[in-house]
N, C-alpha and C positions, 0 to 999 in steps of 0.2 A: 258698626257689622255690616261689611259688604253685601249688596245684593244680591242674589242668588245668579239674577240676569248677567252683572259685572264679573261672577265668579270662571277662572279659567281653570279648566280639569285637563291636568298632566296626565298622557298616556305613555307609554314605553313603546320605544320604538318597535316595532314586530323583529324578533330572531331571526337571523340570514340560518338560510339552510348551507352544508358545508359545501354543498354545489357553487352557491353564490359567493363562498368565501376564497375556495379554490383558484373558482374561475377573476376575480380580482385578483389575485395573486399574481395568478398566470397571464391577467393581463398588465400589472405591471413591470414583471419579467421582460414580457413581448416588447415592450416601450424600450425598456431598455438594452435589449439587443441579445438575451439571453435564447442558446437555443434549446429547442425542445420545452418551453415555459410550463408546458400542462402538466408532463411528465414530471419536471421537476420542481413544480407546486405540490405534487401529488404525492413523490419524495419524503418532501419537507413537512406535510402534514402528517403524513405515514409516521412519521420518525419521532414526532411531537408527540402523539397521542399514542405510541406505542402499538400499532398496526400494521397492515401491509399497505402496500400501492392499491392490491386488488381490491380492499374492503373499503380502502378509500373513494372507488368508483362505486361500487353496492350503496354504501351508505351517502353520495351524495345527495340523496331529497330531507335526509334526515337534517336536525336542527344541529347546527353548528356547536362544538366546546366551548364556551365564554372563557374559559380558563385558559385555552389553548390559540384563541386567536390572537390576542398579539404577542405570544410570541411566535408564532408561525409567520405574523407581517415583519417582526422583527430578521426572521429568518431569511424572509423574500429580501430584505433593504443589503444583509448580510450577502446574501448571493450578485445583487445590483454593483455592489461593491470590488463586484470581482471575484470573490473569495470561493475558492473550487466547493464543489457543492457536495463529497463525502467530508469535507473538514467542518461545513454548515449541516448538515443531516448527524456525524461525529461517527460514520457506517461506513466501511466498505468491500465489496465484494472480490474474493478472488479464488477462482479456481471451484472448492468446494463450500469455500469459507463466507461467514459473514462476518469481519473483524472491525472492531474499536480503532480510529484514526484520529489525530487531532496535528496540530501544525508540528509539532514535534518530530513527524514519523512521514516518511512518503508515500504520499497515493501508490498503492500497488497499481502496476501499470500490466496491461497484457501481453509484454516483451520478457516480460518478469515472470510470469505465469509458462513462459515455454522453457526456460531456465531450470525452475523444476521440473517440467518434462522432460529434459535429456535426462536430471540425473535419477528419478525413476524408471524410467526405458533402461539405463544402463542397470542399475539395480535387478533388473527387470530380467535382461541378458545373461547376465554374469552370475544370476543364482544368487547373487553377493549385498547383501545389507548391511549385518555392523551397526557400528556408528556412524552418525554423519555431522556434520557442523556445518551451522548456517553461520558465515564471518558477516558480521554490521549487519544483524538483523531488524531494525526500524521495529516495526510492527508486528512481528515476527511471522510474517506470512511464509515464506518460502520455509522456515525452522515445521512451521504447521501445517504444510500441505504434506511435509514430509515423512512428518508424524502419523498425520491420518491416512495418509495416497500409499505409503510406502509399507515394509514388511521389517524395518531397521528394528534394532532393540534400545538405543537410547538415539535423540537428540541433542546436542549443545548448540547454541545460541549466541552471541557475544554483540555486544554494543557499548561504545565509548559514551554515548550521551546516556546521562540517567533519566531526562524525563524522557526517550525515544523506550528506555528498558524499562519506566513503569507500565505504560501501554505494551508495550510486548508481556510483561507479568499480567497484565489484564487480560490478553486475548488466549494467551494459557488458560487461566480459570475459565474463559466463557468457553473457547471449545472443548476443554476437559480430554486430551487426547489421550486414547491408550497406550500410547508410547510415552514415555517420562522425558520430557522437554525442559532442562534447566539453561536459564538463560546467568548468562553472566558478564559484569561488567569490564569491560578493558579494551585497551586500544589496538587493535590488530592480533599480533600474537600472544601479547602478557596473559593474557585471559584463560591461554590451554597451555601453558607453559609444560611440556613433559607430556601432554597428550599425544593419542596419535587417532589417527580414523579413516574408515572407508573410502569416503565420502564428503569432499569439505566442496561448498557453493556458496557464491557470493554473489551481490549485485552490488560493488564500492561504488564510491564517488568518482565519474569517469567525465567529467563536464569542466574547460579547462575555465578560466579566468573572464576568459571575452568570449569564450559559450552562454558562460552564464549571465554576460548582460545581455546576449541577445536572444536569452529564452521570452517567450511568452509571456505578461507579467503576471499570469496566473499562476506561474511558478515562480517566477523570480520573486513576485511582493510575499507569495505563504508559505510558501514549501524549503523545508529547511535548509539553509545553505552547508553545511557541516554536509548531510547527506549527497549532495549532488557536484561539487568543488572536489576537486585533487589539481596539487603543485604540478610543474612541469607539465606543462600544456596537456593537463588531465590523466597523465599516464602513473602519477607515483605509489597510486593505491594496487595498480595493479603488480607495478615493479613488485614490490616488500608481498604479493599475494603470491606470485610467482615465486619467487625467491621462499619465502617463508615455508609455504605449505609442502617443502619437501623432507622438511623435518618432522611434518606433522601429520602427513600422509604416509599410511600403510600400504607396503608392498602391490604394484598392480591396483592399484585404488584411485579412483578419478577425482579432477578436479575438475571442477565447472565454473564457469564465470560470466558474468552478463561482461560486454565493453562497448566502448564507441562502437557505431558503425565503419564510421571513418578512421578509425584507429586498430581495427579487427589484424590487420595484416603487420603491425607492426608489434602487437601485444604476442600475434606468434612465431614473430622473427626472435624477440625479446624473450618467450619461452624457452625457444629452443637454445638462446644464448646459455639459459638456467640450467640446460642439462635433461629435459622434460623428453623422455622415450619418445612417445607419439603427442603431435598437436595437431588439432585440427579444428577449422571454425564449421559453425551452421547458421543457416540463417534464421529470421524471426519471420513470425506471419503475416508481416509487410517484406519479406523477400531481401532484409538487408540482412548482412552478415554482422552476425549479432552474439555469440556464444564461444567461446574459446574454449574445449574439452581438453584436457589432458593425462597422461598417465604415468605412473614410474613404471617400469620394469622390473627393476629390484631395488 
């Protein structure tokens, strides 16, 4: 039996505070060159803890939750590997909404918020709401914003990807808008055969194959190619939308498309060729020609 003086007493290491854990994660992010490392580290912890960033900062002196630390460190490593923060935390903000996102859907962009703004402004000016269609809904961000902020009777959203459609349906349940939002599976117009709408809105794929290869790695490696790339130099989906929308838009209704800024004039010319009565381009918040708006007079 060992003597008392040879006995080594093992003690648990002191528990680390939440602030210590956040700072360690932020240091790893900073070393990897990730921008705003402290903000991103706090956002990751808040997501894992089911909290808010504000609460995380208030609770910095408290002991960190041991069950979350390893998951937090794993999330930090995913971010260091280049995965976009919204995918790491599983959430993205869009206008008034907080939506679930994963690698099956595009991360909502500020430019697309402007597309929604145009549709809402038109409804207000025209005092006309009725029904709205979001073609290629992804996360459901456009459809849900129209349902929450507009005065539509109904909103229909279509999606060709079953995996993306599952995300959109989760977000419909999450937001629970007072206006019905129906998610339909189908490619372009097949999901709304025989149906007509007062407003048709879409942020379609409009990146060419060559442009896709030049995108920053965080987009090229992690976001869905299906939602980004369009054949024919990035114009095929725009062409099909301009063509098919004529049969699905009610007279004097609005078609609103997000387009590539470098091909906005090409899209406007194409719309005129397809017989749209009035076509105009508006700029995004960065000053780029981004939104094609068109109406049918008859």
